[in-house]
GURO-453175 format. One record per residue (C-alpha): residue in one letter; x, y, z. Coordinates in Angstrom, 3 decimals, decimal comma, m for minus. Layout:
% residues N
@residuo:A; c1:X; c2:Y; c3:Z
...
This chain:
% residues 440
@residuo:M; c1:94,909; c2:m88,882; c3:79,051
@residuo:S; c1:93,225; c2:m90,205; c3:82,177
@residuo:R; c1:92,574; c2:m87,545; c3:84,758
@residuo:K; c1:94,018; c2:m89,961; c3:87,374
@residuo:T; c1:97,454; c2:m89,146; c3:86,024
@residuo:G; c1:97,046; c2:m85,433; c3:86,867
@residuo:F; c1:99,514; c2:m83,632; c3:89,039
@residuo:D; c1:97,259; c2:m83,772; c3:92,083
@residuo:V; c1:98,664; c2:m87,288; c3:92,661
@residuo:F; c1:102,256; c2:m86,262; c3:92,031
@residuo:S; c1:104,630; c2:m85,251; c3:94,752
@residuo:R; c1:106,113; c2:m81,803; c3:94,258
@residuo:R; c1:109,590; c2:m83,261; c3:93,747
@residuo:A; c1:108,350; c2:m85,836; c3:91,220
@residuo:F; c1:106,570; c2:m83,139; c3:89,221
@residuo:L; c1:109,574; c2:m80,850; c3:89,191
@residuo:R; c1:111,804; c2:m83,633; c3:87,881
@residuo:S; c1:109,309; c2:m84,293; c3:85,081
@residuo:A; c1:108,802; c2:m80,621; c3:84,217
@residuo:A; c1:112,524; c2:m79,948; c3:84,222
@residuo:T; c1:113,242; c2:m82,844; c3:81,897
@residuo:L; c1:110,507; c2:m81,767; c3:79,454
@residuo:G; c1:111,470; c2:m78,127; c3:79,615
@residuo:A; c1:115,037; c2:m79,023; c3:78,773
@residuo:A; c1:113,923; c2:m81,188; c3:75,869
@residuo:A; c1:111,893; c2:m78,337; c3:74,456
@residuo:V; c1:114,869; c2:m75,990; c3:74,537
@residuo:A; c1:118,158; c2:m77,836; c3:74,258
@residuo:G; c1:117,541; c2:m81,572; c3:74,177
@residuo:P; c1:117,754; c2:m84,318; c3:76,814
@residuo:T; c1:121,474; c2:m83,903; c3:77,489
@residuo:L; c1:120,696; c2:m80,899; c3:79,709
@residuo:A; c1:117,946; c2:m82,686; c3:81,635
@residuo:Q; c1:119,911; c2:m83,085; c3:84,887
@residuo:T; c1:121,004; c2:m79,442; c3:84,899
@residuo:A; c1:117,459; c2:m78,330; c3:84,201
@residuo:M; c1:116,140; c2:m80,526; c3:87,002
@residuo:D; c1:118,611; c2:m79,032; c3:89,447
@residuo:D; c1:117,685; c2:m75,506; c3:88,353
@residuo:V; c1:114,028; c2:m76,075; c3:89,131
@residuo:L; c1:114,530; c2:m78,038; c3:92,314
@residuo:N; c1:116,808; c2:m75,334; c3:93,688
@residuo:A; c1:114,713; c2:m72,385; c3:92,542
@residuo:P; c1:113,202; c2:m70,256; c3:95,335
@residuo:R; c1:109,453; c2:m70,198; c3:95,731
@residuo:R; c1:108,020; c2:m67,404; c3:93,618
@residuo:G; c1:105,357; c2:m64,783; c3:94,111
@residuo:N; c1:106,908; c2:m62,159; c3:96,419
@residuo:W; c1:106,549; c2:m58,889; c3:94,532
@residuo:D; c1:109,549; c2:m57,235; c3:96,193
@residuo:D; c1:112,139; c2:m59,634; c3:94,785
@residuo:Q; c1:110,452; c2:m61,759; c3:92,117
@residuo:F; c1:109,086; c2:m59,186; c3:89,701
@residuo:D; c1:110,671; c2:m59,516; c3:86,266
@residuo:A; c1:109,696; c2:m56,765; c3:83,834
@residuo:K; c1:111,076; c2:m58,744; c3:80,888
@residuo:A; c1:108,842; c2:m61,725; c3:81,625
@residuo:S; c1:105,669; c2:m59,960; c3:80,538
@residuo:R; c1:107,171; c2:m59,287; c3:77,126
@residuo:S; c1:108,024; c2:m62,914; c3:76,379
@residuo:A; c1:105,179; c2:m63,212; c3:73,836
@residuo:D; c1:107,344; c2:m61,219; c3:71,417
@residuo:A; c1:109,565; c2:m64,268; c3:70,951
@residuo:V; c1:106,684; c2:m66,086; c3:69,233
@residuo:T; c1:106,804; c2:m63,761; c3:66,215
@residuo:S; c1:108,804; c2:m64,955; c3:63,208
@residuo:N; c1:109,353; c2:m63,822; c3:59,632
@residuo:N; c1:109,548; c2:m67,434; c3:58,505
@residuo:P; c1:106,480; c2:m68,410; c3:56,462
@residuo:I; c1:104,141; c2:m71,175; c3:57,571
@residuo:L; c1:104,677; c2:m72,962; c3:54,252
@residuo:G; c1:108,425; c2:m72,374; c3:54,162
@residuo:S; c1:111,087; c2:m74,967; c3:53,382
@residuo:G; c1:111,515; c2:m75,680; c3:57,089
@residuo:A; c1:107,825; c2:m76,313; c3:57,733
@residuo:V; c1:107,956; c2:m80,115; c3:57,641
@residuo:P; c1:111,206; c2:m80,543; c3:59,646
@residuo:N; c1:109,941; c2:m78,020; c3:62,208
@residuo:I; c1:106,631; c2:m79,789; c3:62,769
@residuo:Q; c1:108,429; c2:m83,147; c3:62,921
@residuo:Q; c1:110,566; c2:m81,744; c3:65,735
@residuo:A; c1:107,419; c2:m80,470; c3:67,460
@residuo:I; c1:105,874; c2:m83,928; c3:67,188
@residuo:S; c1:108,981; c2:m85,431; c3:68,809
@residuo:D; c1:108,805; c2:m82,888; c3:71,656
@residuo:Y; c1:105,103; c2:m83,510; c3:72,242
@residuo:Q; c1:105,612; c2:m87,275; c3:72,171
@residuo:Q; c1:107,978; c2:m86,814; c3:75,120
@residuo:I; c1:105,391; c2:m84,689; c3:76,927
@residuo:V; c1:102,690; c2:m87,304; c3:76,367
@residuo:S; c1:104,994; c2:m90,154; c3:77,451
@residuo:A; c1:105,689; c2:m88,318; c3:80,720
@residuo:G; c1:101,975; c2:m88,013; c3:81,519
@residuo:G; c1:100,971; c2:m84,829; c3:79,728
@residuo:W; c1:100,037; c2:m81,712; c3:81,667
@residuo:P; c1:97,523; c2:m80,966; c3:84,440
@residuo:N; c1:94,125; c2:m79,376; c3:83,966
@residuo:V; c1:93,952; c2:m75,779; c3:85,147
@residuo:S; c1:90,966; c2:m74,541; c3:87,127
@residuo:S; c1:90,143; c2:m71,931; c3:89,733
@residuo:S; c1:87,152; c2:m70,377; c3:91,462
@residuo:Q; c1:88,336; c2:m66,947; c3:90,324
@residuo:K; c1:89,745; c2:m65,523; c3:87,102
@residuo:L; c1:93,490; c2:m66,026; c3:87,063
@residuo:Q; c1:95,412; c2:m62,882; c3:86,190
@residuo:L; c1:98,301; c2:m60,737; c3:87,394
@residuo:G; c1:98,171; c2:m60,133; c3:91,162
@residuo:V; c1:95,953; c2:m63,108; c3:92,043
@residuo:V; c1:97,083; c2:m65,536; c3:94,747
@residuo:D; c1:95,209; c2:m68,821; c3:94,385
@residuo:P; c1:95,979; c2:m72,560; c3:94,658
@residuo:G; c1:95,006; c2:m72,902; c3:90,973
@residuo:V; c1:98,121; c2:m70,938; c3:90,005
@residuo:Q; c1:100,286; c2:m73,911; c3:90,982
@residuo:S; c1:98,753; c2:m76,148; c3:88,308
@residuo:L; c1:98,886; c2:m73,203; c3:85,889
@residuo:R; c1:102,629; c2:m72,870; c3:86,504
@residuo:Q; c1:103,074; c2:m76,614; c3:86,016
@residuo:R; c1:101,094; c2:m76,530; c3:82,787
@residuo:L; c1:103,104; c2:m73,620; c3:81,396
@residuo:M; c1:106,459; c2:m75,141; c3:82,378
@residuo:I; c1:105,692; c2:m78,381; c3:80,568
@residuo:S; c1:104,745; c2:m76,594; c3:77,331
@residuo:G; c1:107,880; c2:m74,438; c3:77,551
@residuo:D; c1:106,061; c2:m71,151; c3:78,137
@residuo:L; c1:107,233; c2:m70,570; c3:81,730
@residuo:P; c1:110,963; c2:m70,539; c3:82,573
@residuo:R; c1:112,104; c2:m73,088; c3:85,124
@residuo:E; c1:113,525; c2:m70,436; c3:87,444
@residuo:A; c1:109,999; c2:m69,123; c3:88,047
@residuo:G; c1:109,443; c2:m71,989; c3:90,477
@residuo:I; c1:106,140; c2:m73,144; c3:91,994
@residuo:S; c1:103,840; c2:m70,971; c3:94,117
@residuo:N; c1:100,251; c2:m69,757; c3:94,373
@residuo:A; c1:101,109; c2:m66,271; c3:93,083
@residuo:F; c1:100,243; c2:m65,068; c3:89,593
@residuo:D; c1:103,336; c2:m62,892; c3:89,261
@residuo:S; c1:105,018; c2:m61,294; c3:86,256
@residuo:Y; c1:106,649; c2:m64,596; c3:85,287
@residuo:V; c1:103,236; c2:m66,221; c3:84,971
@residuo:D; c1:101,816; c2:m63,141; c3:83,244
@residuo:G; c1:104,539; c2:m63,334; c3:80,600
@residuo:A; c1:104,081; c2:m67,089; c3:80,210
@residuo:V; c1:100,316; c2:m66,785; c3:79,743
@residuo:K; c1:100,842; c2:m64,069; c3:77,125
@residuo:R; c1:103,313; c2:m66,299; c3:75,330
@residuo:F; c1:100,819; c2:m69,176; c3:75,441
@residuo:Q; c1:98,100; c2:m66,873; c3:74,105
@residuo:A; c1:100,362; c2:m65,686; c3:71,278
@residuo:R; c1:101,054; c2:m69,306; c3:70,302
@residuo:H; c1:97,312; c2:m70,016; c3:70,163
@residuo:G; c1:96,202; c2:m66,887; c3:68,310
@residuo:L; c1:94,464; c2:m65,424; c3:71,366
@residuo:P; c1:94,497; c2:m61,822; c3:72,661
@residuo:Q; c1:97,707; c2:m61,372; c3:74,634
@residuo:D; c1:96,175; c2:m59,865; c3:77,770
@residuo:G; c1:97,654; c2:m62,260; c3:80,319
@residuo:V; c1:94,191; c2:m63,114; c3:81,651
@residuo:L; c1:93,002; c2:m66,710; c3:81,736
@residuo:G; c1:89,583; c2:m66,051; c3:80,182
@residuo:E; c1:87,170; c2:m68,538; c3:78,629
@residuo:Y; c1:89,045; c2:m69,345; c3:75,428
@residuo:S; c1:92,524; c2:m69,226; c3:76,949
@residuo:L; c1:91,392; c2:m71,691; c3:79,623
@residuo:K; c1:89,768; c2:m73,977; c3:77,047
@residuo:A; c1:92,908; c2:m73,969; c3:74,906
@residuo:M; c1:95,098; c2:m74,633; c3:77,940
@residuo:N; c1:93,019; c2:m77,641; c3:78,985
@residuo:V; c1:93,168; c2:m79,416; c3:75,630
@residuo:P; c1:95,013; c2:m82,664; c3:76,501
@residuo:A; c1:98,589; c2:m83,124; c3:75,308
@residuo:T; c1:97,537; c2:m86,285; c3:73,434
@residuo:T; c1:95,001; c2:m84,258; c3:71,443
@residuo:R; c1:97,602; c2:m81,631; c3:70,591
@residuo:L; c1:99,989; c2:m84,378; c3:69,467
@residuo:N; c1:97,307; c2:m85,790; c3:67,165
@residuo:Q; c1:96,660; c2:m82,284; c3:65,826
@residuo:L; c1:100,354; c2:m81,925; c3:64,984
@residuo:N; c1:100,352; c2:m85,266; c3:63,167
@residuo:T; c1:97,265; c2:m84,279; c3:61,176
@residuo:N; c1:98,848; c2:m81,003; c3:60,119
@residuo:M; c1:102,149; c2:m82,606; c3:59,195
@residuo:V; c1:100,317; c2:m84,415; c3:56,402
@residuo:R; c1:98,850; c2:m81,101; c3:55,212
@residuo:L; c1:102,250; c2:m79,402; c3:55,282
@residuo:Q; c1:103,859; c2:m82,292; c3:53,422
@residuo:A; c1:101,288; c2:m81,814; c3:50,652
@residuo:M; c1:102,421; c2:m78,166; c3:50,358
@residuo:S; c1:106,167; c2:m78,811; c3:50,497
@residuo:G; c1:106,873; c2:m78,348; c3:46,787
@residuo:D; c1:107,994; c2:m75,226; c3:44,921
@residuo:L; c1:105,424; c2:m72,555; c3:45,813
@residuo:G; c1:107,083; c2:m69,795; c3:43,789
@residuo:Q; c1:109,427; c2:m66,903; c3:44,458
@residuo:R; c1:106,473; c2:m64,690; c3:45,407
@residuo:Y; c1:103,145; c2:m65,989; c3:46,705
@residuo:V; c1:100,219; c2:m65,249; c3:49,016
@residuo:M; c1:99,062; c2:m67,725; c3:51,647
@residuo:V; c1:95,664; c2:m67,529; c3:53,350
@residuo:N; c1:95,576; c2:m69,738; c3:56,457
@residuo:I; c1:91,876; c2:m70,258; c3:57,131
@residuo:P; c1:91,847; c2:m71,448; c3:60,787
@residuo:A; c1:94,285; c2:m68,682; c3:61,736
@residuo:A; c1:92,275; c2:m66,045; c3:59,781
@residuo:H; c1:95,665; c2:m64,811; c3:58,687
@residuo:I; c1:97,433; c2:m63,922; c3:55,420
@residuo:E; c1:101,115; c2:m63,950; c3:54,526
@residuo:A; c1:102,721; c2:m62,332; c3:51,491
@residuo:V; c1:105,928; c2:m64,298; c3:50,980
@residuo:E; c1:108,957; c2:m63,425; c3:48,886
@residuo:G; c1:112,299; c2:m65,196; c3:48,730
@residuo:G; c1:111,338; c2:m67,549; c3:51,526
@residuo:R; c1:110,576; c2:m64,711; c3:53,982
@residuo:V; c1:107,329; c2:m63,059; c3:55,029
@residuo:A; c1:107,121; c2:m59,637; c3:53,376
@residuo:S; c1:103,887; c2:m58,698; c3:55,150
@residuo:R; c1:101,217; c2:m60,248; c3:57,349
@residuo:H; c1:97,540; c2:m59,375; c3:57,363
@residuo:V; c1:94,695; c2:m60,160; c3:59,731
@residuo:A; c1:91,748; c2:m61,620; c3:57,823
@residuo:V; c1:88,058; c2:m62,421; c3:58,176
@residuo:V; c1:87,158; c2:m65,778; c3:56,602
@residuo:G; c1:84,025; c2:m67,840; c3:56,041
@residuo:R; c1:81,910; c2:m69,174; c3:58,870
@residuo:L; c1:81,229; c2:m72,899; c3:59,260
@residuo:S; c1:77,947; c2:m72,765; c3:57,336
@residuo:R; c1:79,585; c2:m70,860; c3:54,441
@residuo:P; c1:83,246; c2:m71,926; c3:54,557
@residuo:T; c1:86,141; c2:m70,454; c3:52,635
@residuo:H; c1:87,385; c2:m73,116; c3:50,226
@residuo:I; c1:90,851; c2:m74,673; c3:50,253
@residuo:L; c1:92,519; c2:m74,092; c3:46,880
@residuo:N; c1:95,666; c2:m73,350; c3:44,883
@residuo:S; c1:95,237; c2:m70,567; c3:42,353
@residuo:K; c1:96,748; c2:m67,375; c3:40,931
@residuo:I; c1:95,864; c2:m63,748; c3:41,531
@residuo:Y; c1:95,335; c2:m62,098; c3:38,163
@residuo:D; c1:93,510; c2:m58,836; c3:38,867
@residuo:V; c1:93,219; c2:m56,046; c3:41,412
@residuo:T; c1:90,147; c2:m53,835; c3:41,084
@residuo:L; c1:90,197; c2:m50,408; c3:42,694
@residuo:N; c1:86,842; c2:m48,875; c3:43,621
@residuo:P; c1:84,879; c2:m52,042; c3:42,781
@residuo:Y; c1:81,139; c2:m52,191; c3:42,218
@residuo:W; c1:79,189; c2:m54,538; c3:44,456
@residuo:T; c1:76,251; c2:m56,418; c3:43,000
@residuo:A; c1:73,863; c2:m57,849; c3:45,588
@residuo:P; c1:73,116; c2:m61,554; c3:45,094
@residuo:R; c1:69,501; c2:m62,604; c3:44,693
@residuo:S; c1:69,392; c2:m64,161; c3:48,165
@residuo:I; c1:70,326; c2:m60,861; c3:49,825
@residuo:V; c1:67,902; c2:m58,918; c3:47,624
@residuo:E; c1:65,039; c2:m61,187; c3:48,685
@residuo:K; c1:65,909; c2:m61,723; c3:52,346
@residuo:D; c1:67,373; c2:m58,353; c3:53,274
@residuo:I; c1:67,023; c2:m55,483; c3:50,834
@residuo:V; c1:63,342; c2:m55,834; c3:49,876
@residuo:P; c1:62,168; c2:m56,082; c3:53,519
@residuo:L; c1:64,310; c2:m53,040; c3:54,347
@residuo:M; c1:62,771; c2:m51,054; c3:51,495
@residuo:R; c1:59,302; c2:m51,802; c3:52,876
@residuo:T; c1:60,178; c2:m50,099; c3:56,148
@residuo:D; c1:62,748; c2:m47,567; c3:54,913
@residuo:P; c1:62,215; c2:m46,397; c3:51,298
@residuo:T; c1:65,446; c2:m44,365; c3:51,499
@residuo:Y; c1:67,644; c2:m47,418; c3:52,092
@residuo:L; c1:68,882; c2:m47,814; c3:48,496
@residuo:K; c1:69,666; c2:m44,138; c3:48,068
@residuo:R; c1:71,467; c2:m43,885; c3:51,400
@residuo:N; c1:73,631; c2:m46,877; c3:50,496
@residuo:N; c1:74,327; c2:m45,758; c3:46,913
@residuo:I; c1:72,627; c2:m48,842; c3:45,464
@residuo:R; c1:71,178; c2:m48,413; c3:41,981
@residuo:L; c1:68,575; c2:m50,553; c3:40,202
@residuo:I; c1:69,628; c2:m51,625; c3:36,700
@residuo:D; c1:67,317; c2:m53,399; c3:34,215
@residuo:G; c1:68,261; c2:m55,952; c3:31,564
@residuo:K; c1:69,071; c2:m53,203; c3:29,052
@residuo:G; c1:71,524; c2:m51,508; c3:31,390
@residuo:Q; c1:69,120; c2:m48,661; c3:32,167
@residuo:E; c1:68,699; c2:m47,289; c3:35,679
@residuo:V; c1:65,264; c2:m47,741; c3:37,279
@residuo:A; c1:63,920; c2:m45,353; c3:39,925
@residuo:P; c1:63,197; c2:m47,152; c3:43,255
@residuo:E; c1:59,908; c2:m45,255; c3:43,705
@residuo:T; c1:58,508; c2:m46,961; c3:40,593
@residuo:I; c1:58,789; c2:m50,409; c3:42,215
@residuo:D; c1:56,043; c2:m52,090; c3:44,241
@residuo:W; c1:58,113; c2:m53,218; c3:47,230
@residuo:N; c1:55,141; c2:m55,058; c3:48,736
@residuo:A; c1:54,807; c2:m57,380; c3:45,751
@residuo:E; c1:55,131; c2:m61,107; c3:46,375
@residuo:K; c1:58,348; c2:m61,403; c3:44,375
@residuo:A; c1:61,405; c2:m59,181; c3:44,438
@residuo:P; c1:61,929; c2:m57,118; c3:41,261
@residuo:N; c1:63,961; c2:m58,822; c3:38,541
@residuo:L; c1:66,610; c2:m56,121; c3:38,520
@residuo:M; c1:70,309; c2:m55,781; c3:39,281
@residuo:F; c1:71,012; c2:m54,141; c3:42,659
@residuo:R; c1:74,442; c2:m52,541; c3:42,162
@residuo:Q; c1:76,274; c2:m50,469; c3:44,728
@residuo:D; c1:78,483; c2:m47,618; c3:43,506
@residuo:P; c1:82,169; c2:m47,510; c3:44,448
@residuo:G; c1:83,013; c2:m45,547; c3:47,565
@residuo:K; c1:83,762; c2:m45,728; c3:51,263
@residuo:I; c1:80,479; c2:m47,399; c3:52,153
@residuo:N; c1:80,739; c2:m49,965; c3:49,353
@residuo:A; c1:80,670; c2:m53,502; c3:50,776
@residuo:M; c1:84,172; c2:m54,059; c3:49,374
@residuo:S; c1:85,311; c2:m50,515; c3:50,138
@residuo:S; c1:88,431; c2:m49,625; c3:48,119
@residuo:T; c1:89,680; c2:m52,925; c3:46,750
@residuo:K; c1:88,874; c2:m56,342; c3:45,330
@residuo:I; c1:91,525; c2:m59,005; c3:44,623
@residuo:N; c1:90,515; c2:m61,596; c3:42,013
@residuo:F; c1:91,963; c2:m65,087; c3:41,612
@residuo:H; c1:90,881; c2:m68,009; c3:39,442
@residuo:N; c1:88,369; c2:m70,253; c3:41,267
@residuo:P; c1:84,966; c2:m71,889; c3:40,679
@residuo:N; c1:83,381; c2:m70,550; c3:43,883
@residuo:N; c1:83,054; c2:m66,818; c3:43,137
@residuo:E; c1:85,367; c2:m66,128; c3:46,059
@residuo:Y; c1:87,849; c2:m63,287; c3:46,264
@residuo:M; c1:89,709; c2:m61,109; c3:48,761
@residuo:H; c1:88,615; c2:m57,568; c3:49,485
@residuo:D; c1:88,696; c2:m54,481; c3:51,658
@residuo:T; c1:85,824; c2:m53,655; c3:54,011
@residuo:P; c1:84,292; c2:m50,516; c3:55,511
@residuo:Q; c1:83,889; c2:m52,463; c3:58,771
@residuo:Q; c1:87,482; c2:m52,250; c3:59,987
@residuo:G; c1:86,455; c2:m53,135; c3:63,549
@residuo:L; c1:85,973; c2:m56,752; c3:62,441
@residuo:F; c1:89,743; c2:m57,209; c3:62,405
@residuo:N; c1:89,928; c2:m56,527; c3:66,145
@residuo:K; c1:87,644; c2:m59,437; c3:67,012
@residuo:L; c1:88,891; c2:m62,706; c3:68,430
@residuo:M; c1:86,586; c2:m64,820; c3:66,248
@residuo:R; c1:86,932; c2:m63,678; c3:62,663
@residuo:F; c1:84,841; c2:m66,390; c3:61,013
@residuo:E; c1:81,950; c2:m64,277; c3:59,810
@residuo:S; c1:81,997; c2:m64,016; c3:56,026
@residuo:S; c1:80,142; c2:m65,991; c3:53,392
@residuo:G; c1:83,307; c2:m67,490; c3:51,926
@residuo:C; c1:85,312; c2:m64,525; c3:50,678
@residuo:V; c1:88,188; c2:m63,060; c3:52,670
@residuo:R; c1:88,388; c2:m59,554; c3:54,076
@residuo:V; c1:91,970; c2:m58,257; c3:54,343
@residuo:Q; c1:93,286; c2:m55,774; c3:56,890
@residuo:N; c1:95,734; c2:m53,202; c3:55,480
@residuo:V; c1:94,761; c2:m54,383; c3:52,020
@residuo:R; c1:96,508; c2:m51,459; c3:50,316
@residuo:D; c1:99,863; c2:m52,721; c3:51,572
@residuo:L; c1:99,080; c2:m56,097; c3:50,034
@residuo:I; c1:97,988; c2:m54,765; c3:46,643
@residuo:T; c1:101,024; c2:m52,485; c3:46,471
@residuo:W; c1:103,140; c2:m55,616; c3:46,873
@residuo:L; c1:101,032; c2:m57,506; c3:44,301
@residuo:L; c1:101,290; c2:m54,702; c3:41,718
@residuo:R; c1:105,016; c2:m54,150; c3:42,153
@residuo:D; c1:105,817; c2:m55,680; c3:38,754
@residuo:T; c1:102,882; c2:m53,999; c3:36,990
@residuo:P; c1:104,145; c2:m50,711; c3:35,455
@residuo:G; c1:102,449; c2:m47,488; c3:36,515
@residuo:W; c1:101,063; c2:m48,704; c3:39,831
@residuo:S; c1:103,102; c2:m47,308; c3:42,685
@residuo:R; c1:101,504; c2:m46,752; c3:46,087
@residuo:Q; c1:100,934; c2:m43,111; c3:45,139
@residuo:D; c1:99,175; c2:m44,126; c3:41,899
@residuo:I; c1:96,954; c2:m46,557; c3:43,800
@residuo:E; c1:95,941; c2:m43,943; c3:46,388
@residuo:R; c1:95,275; c2:m41,346; c3:43,681
@residuo:V; c1:92,894; c2:m43,657; c3:41,804
@residuo:I; c1:91,097; c2:m44,755; c3:44,967
@residuo:D; c1:90,445; c2:m41,089; c3:45,745
@residuo:T; c1:88,685; c2:m40,652; c3:42,370
@residuo:R; c1:86,043; c2:m43,301; c3:43,275
@residuo:V; c1:86,240; c2:m44,506; c3:39,661
@residuo:N; c1:86,001; c2:m48,250; c3:39,065
@residuo:T; c1:89,444; c2:m49,334; c3:37,831
@residuo:P; c1:90,365; c2:m52,970; c3:37,110
@residuo:I; c1:94,129; c2:m53,637; c3:36,884
@residuo:R; c1:95,492; c2:m56,789; c3:35,260
@residuo:L; c1:98,677; c2:m58,009; c3:36,946
@residuo:A; c1:101,655; c2:m58,127; c3:34,612
@residuo:V; c1:102,716; c2:m61,315; c3:36,405
@residuo:E; c1:100,090; c2:m63,470; c3:38,107
@residuo:V; c1:100,934; c2:m64,268; c3:41,731
@residuo:P; c1:100,251; c2:m67,748; c3:43,186
@residuo:V; c1:97,808; c2:m67,859; c3:46,083
@residuo:Y; c1:97,270; c2:m70,789; c3:48,421
@residuo:F; c1:94,229; c2:m71,138; c3:50,669
@residuo:V; c1:95,264; c2:m73,696; c3:53,283
@residuo:Y; c1:93,925; c2:m75,236; c3:56,465
@residuo:I; c1:96,894; c2:m75,372; c3:58,849
@residuo:S; c1:95,800; c2:m75,442; c3:62,490
@residuo:A; c1:99,181; c2:m76,417; c3:63,971
@residuo:W; c1:102,754; c2:m75,614; c3:62,912
@residuo:S; c1:106,182; c2:m74,732; c3:64,242
@residuo:A; c1:107,879; c2:m71,850; c3:62,466
@residuo:R; c1:111,180; c2:m71,485; c3:64,320
@residuo:D; c1:113,021; c2:m72,069; c3:67,591
@residuo:R; c1:110,644; c2:m74,968; c3:68,403
@residuo:V; c1:107,855; c2:m72,509; c3:69,139
@residuo:V; c1:104,708; c2:m74,507; c3:68,360
@residuo:Q; c1:101,562; c2:m72,714; c3:67,180
@residuo:F; c1:97,981; c2:m73,982; c3:67,451
@residuo:R; c1:94,706; c2:m72,558; c3:66,153
@residuo:D; c1:91,052; c2:m73,369; c3:66,631
@residuo:D; c1:89,699; c2:m76,088; c3:64,343
@residuo:I; c1:86,866; c2:m73,845; c3:63,153
@residuo:Y; c1:85,720; c2:m76,179; c3:60,358
@residuo:Q; c1:85,998; c2:m79,321; c3:62,517
@residuo:M; c1:88,522; c2:m81,011; c3:60,239
@residuo:D; c1:91,031; c2:m82,195; c3:62,859
@residuo:G; c1:88,958; c2:m85,025; c3:64,314
@residuo:A; c1:88,597; c2:m83,824; c3:67,919
@residuo:T; c1:85,617; c2:m81,850; c3:69,210
@residuo:E; c1:87,705; c2:m80,095; c3:71,891
@residuo:L; c1:89,746; c2:m78,417; c3:69,147
@residuo:A; c1:86,713; c2:m76,615; c3:67,713
@residuo:L; c1:86,647; c2:m74,202; c3:70,641
@residuo:Q; c1:84,792; c2:m71,408; c3:68,856
@residuo:T; c1:82,279; c2:m73,538; c3:66,944
@residuo:G; c1:78,765; c2:m72,225; c3:67,392
@residuo:Y; c1:79,847; c2:m68,593; c3:67,441
@residuo:N; c1:77,987; c2:m66,741; c3:64,693
@residuo:Q; c1:77,905; c2:m69,856; c3:62,533
@residuo:E; c1:74,228; c2:m69,792; c3:61,707
@residuo:G; c1:73,506; c2:m66,144; c3:62,342
@residuo:G; c1:71,364; c2:m63,965; c3:60,121
@residuo:Q; c1:72,803; c2:m62,923; c3:56,787
@residuo:T; c1:74,021; c2:m59,365; c3:56,547
@residuo:V; c1:74,355; c2:m57,257; c3:53,449
@residuo:D; c1:77,737; c2:m58,695; c3:52,636
@residuo:S; c1:79,839; c2:m58,668; c3:49,477
@residuo:D; c1:80,875; c2:m62,283; c3:49,757
@residuo:L; c1:78,128; c2:m63,713; c3:47,582
@residuo:L; c1:78,728; c2:m61,360; c3:44,680
@residuo:P; c1:78,106; c2:m63,195; c3:41,374
@residuo:Q; c1:80,516; c2:m62,045; c3:38,684
């Protein structure tokens, strides 16, 4: 979209007619366009705290949540509707760029808020009755939170770096992203099974689905660009409680041996044992840690709270030695950018997920699972019925009520550089002692 078509060259009345028409299309179709236009044109100017504060507006992000799965039966029709809506937005000139000399947030009065309001009206995040003004009031706060929810961003109502970048992606680029993802969703439109797990890589998000509804959702940490999580269709066949972690050779050479040279207590403190080819344990003090080559031994970490996989490992058939697992680093799930692993997937609230997975396996209630985890004894459990799992790359979808979701194109697969907003973050950082490279 040429910047010459921005709203700085529009008259206020011309913009409001356009925004009203598009807002109506996004909610109830073009037949209500005239009514919508009148609503906006007649709306009072907003921003006076004494009579324009709407407590409900700041909670509008809640409407983005749905228990419909991303890969549900309505996925393709929903994204087709979204494409139609965005084609109308693009045909009408798209939306304006948003900028300001100060951070836009609740309470700010700034000329940049006008273009922010325009932008949010066009995408359907800001109600028409909010009107146009320079004030970042509760209507705008709620609309920004709704926008952030639709883009997988922290819902703080503040137009920070990533919220601003996402907001300024052109409408034409978003339309292309929707078209790209429609093809991906069409490829997954067959019978996925009565019960299945979906891992959406760009969203760093997991759904356990049963009977066409989401039974539980889980925040995830997935592979970084240099060590991506692979797209695949497979089946979960095993849940291991209190798993061992075996350090891969690369981590032994690059991380553990140098640490042992400076801290000879490292292995003991981390419950890592040295095992020779005969299965016998070798004392760390008998090893020359300054030798040119790392010892040809297995470095195996005992089960426990500090184990790299913590309480749980979920195994599925695949050629990449990837799996899902718990982690002792629970703070990772609170981060915005959760693309930090070496290919495997960390799962928040993993015990809820494995309880669901083991439901049809006799003898494994939630109480049984917790009891065994407390013993710290390695316990593999074969599922009585294998559960399908789908690792997908869906960066745009529409689950219900024409609420369109977008995510960062972390692996740069959507064909537009402005969609890879977080690329460069921790993509080539130093390797940590991580379970993701575990060779089984």
